[in-house]
C-alpha positions as CSV (number, residue, x, y, z in Angstrom):
1,M,20.7,17.1,3.8
2,W,24.3,16.1,3.5
3,F,26.5,17.9,1.0
4,N,26.8,14.9,-1.2
5,S,23.0,14.6,-1.5
6,V,22.6,18.3,-2.2
7,E,25.2,18.0,-5.0
8,Q,23.4,15.0,-6.5
9,L,20.1,16.9,-6.5
10,R,21.8,19.9,-8.2
11,Q,23.0,17.5,-10.9
12,L,19.4,16.4,-11.4
13,H,18.3,20.0,-11.8
14,V,15.5,19.9,-9.3
15,T,13.0,22.7,-9.3
16,N,11.7,24.7,-6.4
17,Q,8.5,22.7,-6.4
18,E,10.5,19.5,-6.2
19,V,12.6,20.9,-3.3
20,Q,9.3,21.6,-1.4
21,Q,8.2,18.0,-2.0
22,L,11.6,16.7,-0.8
23,V,11.4,18.8,2.3
24,V,8.0,17.2,3.2
25,A,9.4,13.7,2.6
26,R,12.7,14.4,4.4
27,Q,10.8,15.8,7.5
28,A,8.7,12.6,7.6
29,G,11.9,10.6,7.9
30,L,12.9,9.6,4.4
31,T,16.7,9.4,4.1
32,D,18.8,11.5,1.8
33,P,19.7,8.6,-0.6
34,A,16.0,7.7,-0.8
35,C,15.0,11.3,-1.6
36,V,17.6,11.4,-4.4
37,E,16.4,8.1,-5.7
38,L,12.7,9.3,-5.8
39,V,13.8,12.3,-7.9
40,R,15.8,10.0,-10.2
41,I,12.8,7.8,-10.7
42,A,10.5,10.7,-11.5
43,H,13.0,12.3,-13.8
44,G,13.5,8.9,-15.5
45,R,9.9,9.1,-16.6
46,E,10.5,12.7,-17.6
47,E,8.2,14.0,-14.9
48,P,8.8,16.3,-12.0
49,F,8.9,14.7,-8.6
50,A,5.6,15.4,-6.9
51,G,5.4,12.5,-4.4
52,G,6.7,14.0,-1.3
53,Q,3.4,14.1,0.5
54,S,2.6,10.6,-0.6
55,A,5.9,9.3,0.6
56,A,5.5,11.0,3.9
57,A,2.0,9.6,4.5
58,L,3.2,6.1,3.7
59,L,6.1,6.4,6.1
60,E,3.7,7.5,8.8
61,A,1.6,4.5,8.0
62,G,4.5,2.2,8.7
63,F,5.9,1.5,5.3
64,R,9.6,0.7,4.9
65,E,11.6,3.0,2.8
66,A,12.5,0.3,0.3
67,S,8.7,-0.4,-0.2
68,I,8.1,3.3,-0.9
69,L,10.9,3.3,-3.5
70,Q,9.3,0.1,-5.0
71,L,6.0,1.9,-5.3
72,A,7.7,4.8,-7.0
73,R,9.3,2.4,-9.5
74,L,5.9,0.9,-10.2
75,N,4.5,4.4,-10.7
76,Q,2.0,3.9,-7.9
77,L,3.2,6.6,-5.5
78,G,0.6,9.2,-6.5
79,V,-3.1,8.7,-6.4
80,W,-3.1,5.0,-5.4
81,S,-0.9,5.7,-2.3
82,G,-4.0,6.5,-0.3
83,E,-5.3,3.0,-0.8
84,A,-1.9,1.6,-0.1
85,Q,-1.8,3.6,3.1
86,A,-5.2,2.2,4.1
87,M,-4.1,-1.3,3.5
88,R,-1.0,-0.8,5.6
89,L,-3.0,0.7,8.4
90,A,-5.3,-2.3,8.3
91,G,-2.3,-4.4,9.3
92,L,-1.3,-5.8,6.0
93,A,2.4,-6.3,5.3
94,D,4.3,-4.3,2.8
95,S,4.6,-7.4,0.6
96,V,0.8,-7.6,0.2
97,V,0.5,-4.0,-0.8
98,L,3.4,-4.3,-3.2
99,A,1.8,-7.4,-4.8
100,A,-1.4,-5.4,-5.4
101,A,0.5,-2.4,-6.7
102,A,2.5,-4.6,-9.2
103,R,-0.8,-6.0,-10.6
104,R,-2.3,-2.6,-10.7
105,A,0.8,-1.2,-12.5
106,A,0.6,-4.0,-15.0
107,G,-3.1,-3.2,-15.8
108,Q,-4.3,-6.5,-14.4
109,P,-7.3,-7.0,-12.2
110,V,-6.6,-6.6,-8.5
111,L,-8.6,-6.9,-5.3
112,S,-9.8,-3.7,-3.7
113,S,-8.1,-2.7,-0.4
114,R,-11.4,-3.4,1.5
115,K,-11.6,-6.9,0.2
116,V,-7.9,-7.6,1.0
117,A,-8.6,-6.5,4.6
118,D,-11.7,-8.7,4.7
119,L,-9.6,-11.7,3.7
120,Q,-7.2,-10.9,6.5
121,N,-10.1,-10.5,9.0
122,A,-11.4,-13.9,7.8
123,G,-8.1,-15.5,9.0
124,L,-6.1,-15.8,5.8
125,T,-2.3,-15.5,6.3
126,Q,-0.3,-12.8,4.5
127,K,1.1,-15.5,2.2
128,E,-2.4,-16.8,1.4
129,I,-3.5,-13.2,0.7
130,I,-0.5,-12.6,-1.6
131,N,-1.4,-15.8,-3.5
132,E,-5.0,-14.6,-4.0
133,V,-3.8,-11.2,-5.2
134,N,-1.3,-12.8,-7.6
135,R,-3.9,-15.2,-8.8
136,G,-6.1,-12.3,-9.8
137,A,-9.0,-12.9,-7.5
138,T,-11.9,-10.6,-7.9
139,D,-13.9,-8.9,-5.1
140,A,-16.7,-11.4,-5.6
141,E,-14.3,-14.3,-5.2
142,A,-13.0,-12.7,-2.0
143,D,-16.5,-12.4,-0.7
144,E,-17.0,-16.2,-1.4
145,I,-13.7,-17.0,0.4
146,V,-14.8,-15.0,3.4
147,F,-18.2,-16.7,3.4
148,R,-16.7,-20.2,3.2
149,R,-14.2,-19.4,6.0
150,N,-16.9,-18.0,8.2
151,Y,-19.2,-21.0,7.4
152,A,-16.5,-23.5,8.2
153,A,-15.8,-21.7,11.5
154,G,-19.3,-22.3,12.6
155,G,-20.8,-18.9,11.8
156,H,-23.8,-20.6,10.1
157,S,-26.1,-21.8,12.9
158,F,-28.7,-20.2,15.1
159,V,-28.8,-20.6,18.8
160,H,-32.1,-21.8,20.2
161,Q,-32.8,-20.3,23.6
162,R,-35.1,-22.1,25.9
163,G,-37.1,-20.6,28.6
164,L,-40.0,-18.3,29.1
165,R,-40.4,-15.1,27.2
166,R,-40.4,-11.9,29.2
167,R,-43.4,-9.7,29.0
């Protein structure tokens, strides 16, 4: 870490446990300013910073640094980061994950990561998925959307095969 960042961390009175978390995040590729910001966010809630492993896992899944900081601001960097990582690995954009995280942080109903991935597999665009998340769609509604999409695509008919049956 650069001297300036180390000095900022000293002013924040980081503990040894927090330093260990910062080392994990820094080794994963998080920049010095982002590390300092993560500590500031945690200390702003009067909590120790314990999200180094979560931040590292999200970076490895392809999240942008700004998205990780946004998850930390929403207080969704801890336990929920595993689900966020799964959503990102399923090919969903950071914006979709952040929309779900914002609803979750607000205590509003939100689609599960599996159903969001199902919507993507059914052919919805990222923008359409964000609209469904922001609308507060339930998992049952997502199943209905997937069913209607598949039905409209022709996945509703049987193929009659002609010919003799083999014995």
